[in-house]
C-alpha positions in Angstrom: -73.1 3.9 -51.2 -72.0 4.1 -54.9 -73.3 6.9 -57.1 -76.1 6.1 -59.5 -75.0 4.3 -62.7 -76.2 7.2 -64.8 -73.6 9.4 -63.2 -70.1 9.1 -64.5 -68.3 7.4 -61.7 -65.3 9.6 -61.7 -66.9 13.0 -62.3 -66.0 15.7 -59.8 -69.6 16.0 -58.3 -70.0 12.3 -57.9 -66.7 12.0 -56.3 -67.4 14.6 -53.7 -70.8 13.0 -52.9 -69.1 9.6 -52.5 -66.3 11.0 -50.4 -68.8 12.8 -48.0 -70.9 9.6 -47.6 -67.8 7.5 -47.1 -66.5 10.0 -44.5 -69.8 10.0 -42.6 -69.8 6.2 -42.6 -66.2 6.1 -41.3 -67.0 8.7 -38.6 -70.0 6.6 -37.5 -67.8 3.5 -37.3 -65.2 5.4 -35.2 -68.0 6.7 -32.9 -69.3 3.2 -32.4 -65.7 1.9 -31.7 -65.1 4.8 -29.3 -68.3 4.0 -27.4 -67.4 0.3 -27.3 -63.9 1.1 -26.1 -65.3 3.3 -23.2 -67.5 0.4 -22.2 -64.6 -2.1 -22.3 -62.3 0.2 -20.3 -65.0 0.6 -17.7 -65.6 -3.1 -17.5 -61.9 -4.0 -17.4 -61.2 -1.3 -14.7 -64.0 -2.5 -12.5 -63.7 -6.3 -13.1 -60.7 -7.7 -14.8 -57.9 -5.2 -14.2 -59.5 -3.8 -11.0 -57.5 -1.7 -8.6 -56.0 -4.1 -6.2 -56.4 -1.6 -3.3 -53.2 -2.9 -1.6 -53.0 -3.0 2.2 -49.7 -1.3 2.7 -49.6 -0.5 6.4 -50.9 -2.1 9.6 -54.0 0.1 9.6 -54.4 -0.1 5.8 -53.0 3.5 5.5 -50.3 5.2 7.5 -53.0 7.0 9.5 -54.9 3.8 10.3 -58.7 3.5 9.6 -58.8 -0.1 8.3 -60.9 1.1 5.3 -60.8 -0.9 2.1 -62.3 0.2 -1.2 -62.8 -3.4 -2.2 -66.5 -3.8 -2.9 -67.1 -7.2 -4.4 -68.4 -8.5 -1.1 -71.6 -6.6 -0.2 -74.3 -6.7 2.6 -76.4 -8.8 0.2 -73.8 -11.5 -0.6 -71.5 -11.6 2.5 -73.4 -14.6 3.9 -72.0 -16.6 1.0 -68.3 -16.3 2.0 -66.4 -19.6 2.1 -62.9 -20.4 3.5 -60.6 -20.5 0.5 -57.3 -21.2 2.1 -55.5 -21.5 5.5 -51.9 -21.1 6.4 -50.3 -22.4 9.6 -46.8 -21.5 10.7 -46.5 -23.8 13.8 -45.4 -20.8 15.8 -47.4 -20.9 19.0 -47.3 -22.2 22.5 -49.4 -22.1 25.6 -53.1 -22.5 26.3 -56.0 -20.5 27.7 -55.6 -18.6 31.0 -51.8 -19.0 31.0 -51.0 -15.3 31.4 -47.5 -14.2 32.1 -44.2 -16.1 32.4 -44.2 -19.0 34.8 -41.0 -20.9 35.4 -39.4 -19.7 32.2 -42.5 -20.7 30.2 -44.2 -18.2 27.8 -47.5 -18.0 25.9 -48.3 -16.7 22.5 -51.2 -14.6 21.1 -51.4 -14.4 17.3 -52.3 -10.7 16.7 -51.0 -10.1 13.2 -52.7 -8.1 10.5 -51.0 -9.0 7.2 -49.9 -6.6 4.4 -50.9 -7.0 0.8 -48.4 -5.4 -1.7 -47.9 -6.2 -5.4 -49.8 -9.5 -5.2 -47.9 -10.8 -2.2 -49.3 -11.2 1.3 -46.8 -10.7 4.1 -47.4 -11.5 7.8 -45.4 -12.1 11.0 -45.8 -14.9 13.5 -45.6 -15.0 17.3 -41.9 -15.9 16.9 -41.3 -13.0 14.5 -40.9 -15.2 11.5 -42.1 -13.5 8.3 -44.0 -15.4 5.6 -44.7 -14.2 2.1 -47.7 -15.9 0.6 -49.7 -16.1 -2.7 -52.8 -14.1 -1.6 -55.2 -16.2 -3.7 -54.0 -19.6 -2.6 -52.0 -19.1 0.6 -49.0 -20.9 -1.0 -45.7 -19.9 0.6 -43.2 -17.9 -1.5 -40.5 -17.6 1.2 -40.0 -17.4 4.9 -37.6 -15.3 7.0 -36.5 -16.5 10.5 -34.8 -14.0 12.8 -33.8 -16.8 15.1 -35.7 -15.4 18.1 -34.5 -16.1 21.7 -37.9 -17.2 23.0 -37.2 -18.3 26.6 -37.5 -15.7 29.4 -39.7 -13.4 27.5 -42.8 -11.8 29.0 -45.0 -12.4 25.9 -44.5 -13.5 22.3 -46.6 -11.6 19.7 -46.2 -9.6 16.5 -49.0 -7.2 15.4 -47.7 -6.4 12.0 -45.0 -5.3 9.5 -44.0 -2.2 7.6 -43.3 -1.8 3.9 -41.1 0.7 1.9 -39.9 1.0 -1.7 -36.6 2.6 -2.7 -37.6 4.8 -5.7 -33.9 5.4 -6.4 -33.5 1.8 -7.4 -34.8 -0.4 -10.2 -37.6 -2.8 -9.3 -35.2 -5.7 -10.1 -32.5 -4.4 -7.7 -31.9 -6.1 -4.3 -33.9 -4.5 -1.6 -35.9 -2.2 -3.9 -38.9 -3.2 -1.9 -38.3 -3.9 1.8 -40.3 -5.5 4.5 -39.4 -4.1 8.0 -40.3 -5.2 11.5 -39.4 -5.5 15.1 -38.9 -8.4 17.4 -39.4 -9.3 21.1 -35.6 -9.5 21.1 -35.8 -5.7 20.6 -34.3 -5.7 17.1 -35.4 -3.8 14.0 -34.8 -5.7 10.8 -35.0 -5.0 7.1 -35.5 -7.8 4.5 -35.9 -7.9 0.7 -39.5 -8.4 -0.2 -38.5 -10.6 -3.2 -36.8 -13.3 -1.2 -36.8 -12.6 2.5 -33.0 -12.0 2.7 -31.7 -9.4 5.1 -30.7 -6.1 3.5 -27.0 -6.1 4.3 -26.6 -2.3 4.2 -29.1 -1.7 6.9 -27.7 -1.5 10.4 -25.4 -4.5 11.2 -26.1 -7.0 8.5 -29.8 -6.1 8.2 -30.5 -5.5 11.9 -30.5 -2.6 14.4 -30.2 -3.2 18.2 -33.0 -1.3 19.9 -31.6 -1.8 23.4 -28.8 0.6 22.7 -29.0 3.6 25.1 -31.5 1.9 27.4 -29.0 0.8 30.0 -28.7 -2.7 31.6 -31.9 -4.6 32.2 -33.3 -8.1 32.0 -34.3 -9.1 28.5 -37.9 -9.5 29.4 -38.1 -5.9 30.5 -38.1 -4.5 27.0 -39.4 -5.6 23.6 -41.4 -4.5 20.5 -44.6 -6.0 19.1 -46.1 -3.1 17.0 -45.0 -2.3 13.5 -42.9 0.9 13.0 -44.2 3.9 11.0 -42.4 4.9 7.8 -42.3 8.5 6.6 -40.0 10.4 4.3 -37.3 7.7 4.2 -37.3 7.4 8.0 -38.6 4.5 10.1 -40.0 5.5 13.5 -40.2 2.9 16.3 -41.2 2.7 19.9 -41.1 -0.1 22.4 -42.9 -2.0 25.2 -41.9 -2.6 28.8 -42.9 -5.0 31.5 -45.7 -3.5 33.6 -45.4 -3.2 37.4 -41.9 -4.7 37.7 -39.8 -1.7 38.8 -39.3 2.1 38.6 -36.0 1.3 37.0 -37.5 0.0 33.8 -36.1 1.0 30.3 -37.2 4.4 29.1 -39.9 5.0 26.5 -37.7 6.7 23.9 -39.0 6.9 20.3 -36.4 6.8 17.6 -36.2 7.5 13.8 -33.7 5.6 11.7 -32.6 6.1 8.1 -34.7 3.5 6.2 -31.8 2.6 3.9 -28.8 2.5 6.3 -30.4 2.1 9.8 -28.5 5.1 11.1 -30.1 6.9 14.0 -31.5 10.3 12.7 -33.3 11.6 15.8 -34.7 10.5 19.1 -37.6 11.8 21.2 -37.0 11.2 24.9 -40.3 11.8 26.8 -38.8 14.2 29.4 -39.8 17.8 30.2 -38.7 20.4 27.7 -36.2 22.0 30.1 -34.3 18.7 30.6 -31.8 17.2 28.2 -30.9 13.6 27.4 -27.4 12.6 28.6 -25.0 12.2 25.8 -21.6 10.5 26.4 -18.2 11.6 25.0 -18.7 9.4 21.9 -22.1 11.0 21.1 -24.2 8.1 22.3 -27.4 9.1 24.1 -28.5 7.5 27.4 -32.2 7.7 27.7 -34.0 8.4 31.0 -35.5 5.3 32.6 -39.1 4.8 33.6 -40.6 7.3 31.2 -43.9 6.8 29.3 -43.3 4.3 26.4 -45.0 4.0 23.0 -46.0 0.3 22.7 -48.9 0.7 20.3 -49.1 1.8 16.7 -47.6 5.1 15.5 -49.3 7.1 12.8 -47.6 9.2 10.1 -48.9 12.0 7.9 -46.5 12.8 5.0 -48.5 15.8 3.9 -48.2 17.5 7.3 -44.7 15.9 7.8 -45.8 14.7 11.3 -45.8 11.5 13.3 -48.4 10.8 16.1 -47.5 8.8 19.2 -50.0 7.1 21.6 -48.1 7.1 24.8 -48.3 4.9 27.9 -48.0 5.9 31.6 -44.8 6.1 33.5 -43.8 3.0 35.4 -45.1 1.3 37.4 -48.8 1.6 36.7 -50.6 2.2 40.0 -48.2 4.3 42.1 -46.8 7.6 40.9 -45.3 9.3 44.0 -41.8 9.1 42.4 -42.7 10.4 38.9 -41.5 14.0 39.0 -40.3 14.8 35.6 -41.6 11.6 34.0 -45.2 12.6 33.2 -45.1 15.5 30.9 -46.2 13.4 28.0 -47.7 10.3 29.7 -51.1 8.9 28.6 -51.1 11.4 25.7 -51.3 11.8 22.0 -48.0 13.4 20.9 -47.3 15.0 17.5 -43.7 15.3 16.4 -42.0 16.8 13.3 -41.0 13.9 11.2 -37.7 15.5 10.1 -36.4 16.5 13.5 -38.4 14.6 16.2 -39.2 18.0 17.8 -42.6 18.4 19.6 -45.3 20.1 17.6 -48.2 19.5 20.1 -49.4 17.1 22.8 -52.8 16.3 24.3 -53.0 14.5 27.6 -56.0 12.1 28.0 -55.3 11.2 31.7 -53.5 13.4 34.2 -51.1 11.6 36.6 -52.3 8.2 35.4 -52.2 5.7 38.2 -54.9 3.4 36.6 -52.9 1.9 33.6 -55.1 4.0 31.3 -52.3 4.4 28.8 -53.3 5.4 25.2 -53.7 1.9 23.7 -54.4 2.4 20.0 -53.3 4.0 16.8 -54.3 7.7 16.4 -56.7 7.3 13.4 -57.0 10.0 10.7 -60.2 11.4 9.2 -61.3 14.7 7.7 -64.4 16.6 8.8 -66.1 19.9 7.8 -66.6 22.5 10.5 -67.7 26.1 10.0 -67.2 25.7 6.3 -63.7 24.4 6.5 -62.2 21.0 6.1 -60.3 20.0 9.2 -57.6 17.3 9.2 -58.6 15.4 12.3 -57.8 12.2 14.3 -59.8 10.0 16.5 -58.2 8.5 19.7 -60.0 5.7 21.5 -59.0 5.0 25.1 -59.3 2.4 27.8 -61.8 4.6 29.7 -64.2 4.2 26.8 -63.7 7.8 25.8 -63.0 8.9 22.2 -61.1 12.1 21.8 -61.5 13.8 18.4 -58.6 16.2 17.7 -57.4 18.6 15.0 -54.2 16.7 13.9 -52.5 20.0 12.9 -52.9 21.7 16.3 -54.1 19.1 18.8 -57.2 21.2 19.5 -60.4 19.2 20.3 -63.1 19.1 17.6 -65.7 19.2 20.3 -65.2 20.7 23.7 -63.3 18.8 26.4 -64.2 19.6 30.0 -62.1 19.2 33.1 -64.4 17.6 35.7 -63.9 16.7 39.3 -62.9 13.1 40.1 -62.6 11.0 43.3 -59.8 12.1 45.7 -57.6 10.4 48.3 -54.5 8.5 47.1 -52.3 6.2 49.2 -49.7 7.8 51.4 -46.9 9.2 49.2 -49.0 9.6 46.1 -51.7 12.0 44.9 -54.5 12.4 42.4 -55.3 15.5 40.4 -58.5 17.3 41.2 -59.9 17.0 37.7 -59.6 14.8 34.5 -60.5 15.6 30.9 -63.9 14.4 29.7 -64.9 14.8 26.0 -68.4 16.3 25.7 -68.8 14.4 22.4 -68.9 11.5 21.7 -70.4 10.1 24.8 -68.5 7.3 26.5 -68.5 3.9 24.8 -68.7 2.0 28.1 -70.3 2.5 31.6 -68.0 4.0 34.2 -69.6 3.0 37.5 -70.3 -0.5 39.0 -73.5 -0.2 41.0 -73.5 -2.8 43.8 -77.3 -3.3 43.2 -76.8 -4.0 39.5 -74.0 -6.7 39.6 -74.2 -10.0 37.8 -74.0 -13.7 38.7 -75.4 -17.0 37.4 -76.8 -17.7 40.9 -78.0 -15.7 43.9 -74.8 -17.0 45.7 -72.2 -15.6 43.3 -74.3 -12.5 42.6 -74.4 -11.9 46.4 -70.6 -12.2 46.5 -70.2 -9.6 43.8 -72.6 -7.2 45.5 -70.8 -7.4 48.9 -67.4 -7.1 47.3 -68.5 -4.0 45.3 -69.8 -2.5 48.6 -66.6 -3.3 50.6 -64.1 -2.1 48.1 -63.5 1.6 47.2 -66.0 2.1 44.4 -66.6 5.7 43.4 -66.7 5.3 39.7 -64.1 6.2 37.0 -60.8 7.3 38.5 -61.3 5.8 41.9 -57.7 5.8 43.3 -55.9 2.6 44.1 -56.2 1.9 47.9 -55.1 -0.3 50.7 -58.5 -1.8 51.1 -58.8 -2.4 47.4 -60.5 -0.4 44.7 -62.9 -1.2 41.9 -61.3 -0.2 38.6 -64.0 0.4 36.0 -63.4 0.2 33.1 -60.5 -2.1 33.7 -57.0 -1.6 32.4 -57.7 -3.8 29.3 -60.6 -1.5 28.3 -62.9 0.1 27.2 -61.0 0.1 24.0 -57.6 -1.5 23.4 -54.9 -1.8 20.8 -57.2 -3.1 18.0 -58.2 0.6 17.4 -61.2 2.0 15.5 -62.1 1.6 11.9 -63.2 4.6 10.0 -65.4 4.4 6.9 -64.1 7.5 5.1 -66.9 7.4 2.5 -69.5 7.7 5.3 -67.4 9.3 8.0 -68.5 6.6 10.5 -66.2 5.4 13.2 -66.6 1.7 14.4 -65.0 0.7 17.7 -65.2 -2.5 19.8 -65.0 -2.2 23.6 -65.1 -4.3 26.7 -67.4 -3.7 29.7 -65.4 -5.3 32.5 -64.2 -4.2 35.9 -61.1 -5.2 37.8 -59.7 -4.6 41.2 -56.4 -3.2 42.6 -55.1 -3.6 46.2 -52.0 -1.6 47.3 -49.9 -3.7 49.7 -47.3 -1.9 52.0 -43.7 -2.9 51.1 -43.2 -4.6 54.4 -45.8 -7.2 53.5 -44.7 -7.8 49.9 -42.7 -10.9 50.6 -45.9 -12.7 51.8 -47.7 -15.2 49.5 -50.7 -14.0 47.5 -53.0 -16.4 49.3 -52.0 -14.7 52.6 -52.5 -11.2 51.3 -55.7 -11.7 49.2 -59.0 -10.8 50.7 -60.4 -14.2 49.9 -59.9 -17.3 47.8 -61.7 -15.8 44.9 -59.4 -12.8 44.7 -56.4 -15.2 45.1 -57.6 -17.2 42.1 -58.0 -14.3 39.7 -55.2 -12.0 40.8 -51.4 -11.6 40.6 -49.0 -10.1 43.0 -46.8 -7.5 41.3 -43.7 -6.1 43.0 -43.3 -2.5 41.8 -39.7 -2.4 43.0 -38.6 1.1 43.9 -42.0 2.1 45.4 -43.5 1.8 48.9 -46.1 -0.7 47.6 -46.6 -3.8 45.7 -50.0 -4.5 44.2 -52.5 -7.3 44.0 -54.0 -6.8 40.5 -57.0 -8.6 39.0 -57.6 -8.1 35.3 -61.2 -9.2 36.0 -63.5 -8.6 39.0 -64.9 -12.1 39.1 -67.5 -14.1 41.1 -66.7 -17.5 42.7 -67.9 -19.1 39.5 -65.4 -17.2 37.4 -68.1 -14.9 35.9 -67.6 -11.2 35.6 -69.3 -9.2 38.3 -70.3 -6.5 35.7 -73.6 -7.0 34.1 -73.6 -8.1 30.4 -73.0 -7.2 27.7 -69.3 -7.7 28.4 -68.4 -6.4 24.9 -70.0 -3.9 22.5 -69.6 -2.6 19.0 -70.4 1.1 18.5 -70.8 3.3 15.5 -70.1 7.1 15.8 -71.1 9.8 13.2 -67.8 11.8 13.0 -69.6 14.8 11.6 -71.9 15.2 14.6 -70.1 13.2 17.3 -73.3 11.3 18.0 -73.6 7.5 18.5 -75.4 6.0 15.5 -75.9 2.6 17.1 -74.4 0.2 19.8 -74.9 -3.5 19.9 -73.6 -6.4 22.0 -70.6 -8.1 20.3 -70.3 -11.9 20.4 -71.8 -14.3 22.9 -70.8 -16.4 25.9 -70.4 -19.5 23.7 -66.8 -20.9 24.1 -66.5 -18.9 27.4 -69.2 -20.4 29.6 -70.4 -24.0 29.7 -73.7 -25.1 28.1 -76.5 -24.0 28.7 -75.0 -20.5 29.5 -74.3 -19.7 25.8 -77.2 -17.2 25.6 -75.4 -14.2 27.0 -74.9 -11.5 24.4 -71.8 -9.4 24.5 -68.4 -11.1 25.0 -64.9 -10.1 26.2 -62.9 -9.1 23.1 -59.4 -8.2 22.0 -58.7 -7.2 18.4 -60.2 -4.6 16.0 -62.7 -4.0 13.1 -62.2 -3.4 9.4 -64.7 -1.6 7.1 -65.3 -1.6 3.4 -66.7 0.8 0.8 -69.7 -1.5 0.3 -70.9 -0.8 3.8 -69.5 -3.8 5.7 -67.8 -4.1 9.0 -65.7 -7.2 9.6 -64.6 -8.1 13.1 -63.6 -11.3 15.1 -62.0 -10.3 18.4 -64.5 -12.1 20.7 -64.0 -14.9 23.1 -66.4 -17.0 21.0 -64.7 -18.3 17.9 -66.3 -16.3 15.0 -65.5 -13.8 12.3 -68.6 -11.6 12.0 -69.9 -9.2 9.3 -72.2 -6.2 10.2 -73.9 -3.5 8.2 -71.9 -0.4 8.9 -74.8 2.0 8.8 -77.3 0.0 10.9 -75.3 -2.4 13.1 -77.3 -5.4 11.8 -75.3 -8.7 12.0 -75.4 -10.1 8.5 -73.2 -13.3 8.8 -70.7 -15.1 11.0 -68.1 -17.7 10.2 -66.7 -20.2 12.6 -63.0 -20.1 13.5 -60.9 -22.8 15.1 -60.1 -20.5 18.1 -60.5 -16.8 18.9 -59.5 -14.3 16.2 -57.8 -11.7 18.4 -56.4 -9.6 15.6 -57.7 -7.0 13.2 -58.9 -8.6 9.9 -57.9 -7.1 6.5 -59.4 -7.3 3.1 -58.2 -6.7 -0.5 -58.9 -7.2 -4.1 -56.5 -9.5 -6.1 -55.2 -8.8 -9.6 -58.1 -10.8 -11.1 -60.7 -8.8 -9.1 -61.4 -11.3 -6.4 -62.0 -9.8 -2.9 -60.5 -11.8 0.0 -60.9 -11.3 3.8 -58.1 -12.5 6.0 -58.1 -13.0 9.8 -55.5 -14.4 12.2 -57.1 -16.9 14.6 -54.6 -17.7 17.3 -56.3 -17.3 20.7 -55.5 -14.9 23.6 -54.9 -15.8 27.2 -56.6 -12.7 28.5 -60.1 -13.9 27.2 -59.5 -17.6 27.6 -59.3 -18.8 24.0 -56.6 -21.4 23.3 -53.3 -20.4 21.5 -52.9 -21.4 17.9 -51.6 -20.3 14.5 -54.4 -20.2 11.9 -54.3 -17.5 9.2 -57.6 -17.9 7.3 -58.8 -16.4 4.1 -62.5 -16.1 3.0 -64.0 -15.2 -0.4 -67.1 -15.6 -2.4 -67.6 -18.8 -4.3 
């Protein structure tokens, strides 16, 4: 505002007044601009230039959890999701109910959870090919083919990949960002994330042979399906073995390699502390055979400089009379120093495991306050339906674990321990006893069969030993929980886990009868239809193993629900809710689609907005639930079963996308396929 005309314009007093008024005006403008700038920064940070919340490891983070901060999709709008793209690799073979290798044939099960890094989606196929896709359109950027030898393999699957960036390089350099994975040929590979070319300086032209040190064995005896863990410039990898084939199976060694060169840095041979791995004159280790392997997902904690291993049981699964020196770390959670591979602690979930109750899932990290202190913890789901909550620094249980008496009386030559560990909290996720008076069937005829069989077999609840007359195995060896693992909403400290409620049967057959046909050895034609004869070479027994205890109509003898989804409050250890997961649609013929709770293989994912996404079921749906209440909010039809763990992310333009692999699984009867499907809001 100019001074009055009567005041000389350039007098000293008028000038000071004018300057002060002008200064106040300019400060007001600056304040308005500052407020506007804050508003724009907030808008851009939450909408346009939103944090992408990349999915950098199989479990989202190196300690699992499957928790995404992406929150565009909410409980209110999730029902509006639409399919936005689909990618098909063509890498599948086999149909439903084609378990195992028959006459050199194989079957596939598409189990991959992709990675999302720097606006590129990476996933692996059943044939270990790696695809890089545009995450918004599904358009291919490049593909890497390891030239897999597919014939003569026990199973073809890949659960995921690993990612690492070399901060000593420029982003434009070759192999600055690497995608790393394992194959069913038992190779570890490293490729350039820009173009899918092998990183020549890693191992032998980009590959490391994981069979080195394992001794001679058929190719189908050893492979890898789970992604390695990466910590402090080391890549840590385990392996999988063929169950119930022989005592002379390759060992379960876990090895750490230099992430740049592929050189072996350390190995952990799961043998007693007072034993040493054999080293030849050239310094090459020879790992002990038949030890507990690590076939599932390894976790890594860079802050504690530790890796966490979920171990299996020593081979074979159902007889352990020969296992002296092989079980120190079987069916356990094992924590190792990431620099040296030296043992820090171990916690055994099953003693002398002769039930195939190996630890199946990734040790999953969370934090919890107890007695005024924040504890770095982990949750371990198991096939028994137990959840062990442990201090990940010490291995001590967060809630008491009790040693309780279990059924006794193993077959000749073997033994069972007097007690097994039972967590006092949380309570089991599944039942542990099949009551003959509470069996299931569609008709009085098949229900009567199940009742009589449950009475005639050894049936004393959890940990009933395998026997000559046959034993009910409940939960079965496929769970309870399995490799999909739990999701943990870290903003609410809620754990979500899917489980199966199925029983199976095990019959021990003396070696002198093992050359007889299954039809001759089986108790009846029903057992013959749903069982397999497994040789267990090197032991006094072969086994007749049925993954499912079935009625003559092919219906589980256990009462529905056959699958559940459960939420646990990690602060208290209490169940928040439990609901049946899925239905009998696509499993049973019409009109028997009404049964709630389906067999399931896969895992859940949770988001900051309070959603749980899961497919996994034998009916072909991806479902969304309210994490806090368990209410089913929406479901989306898939072309076959989605037996993987979904993932979700926010793209560079702020769009949230949910991705699921739908490729079927022989164990639950859904046909094999190769669909990678993305959903988003319109």
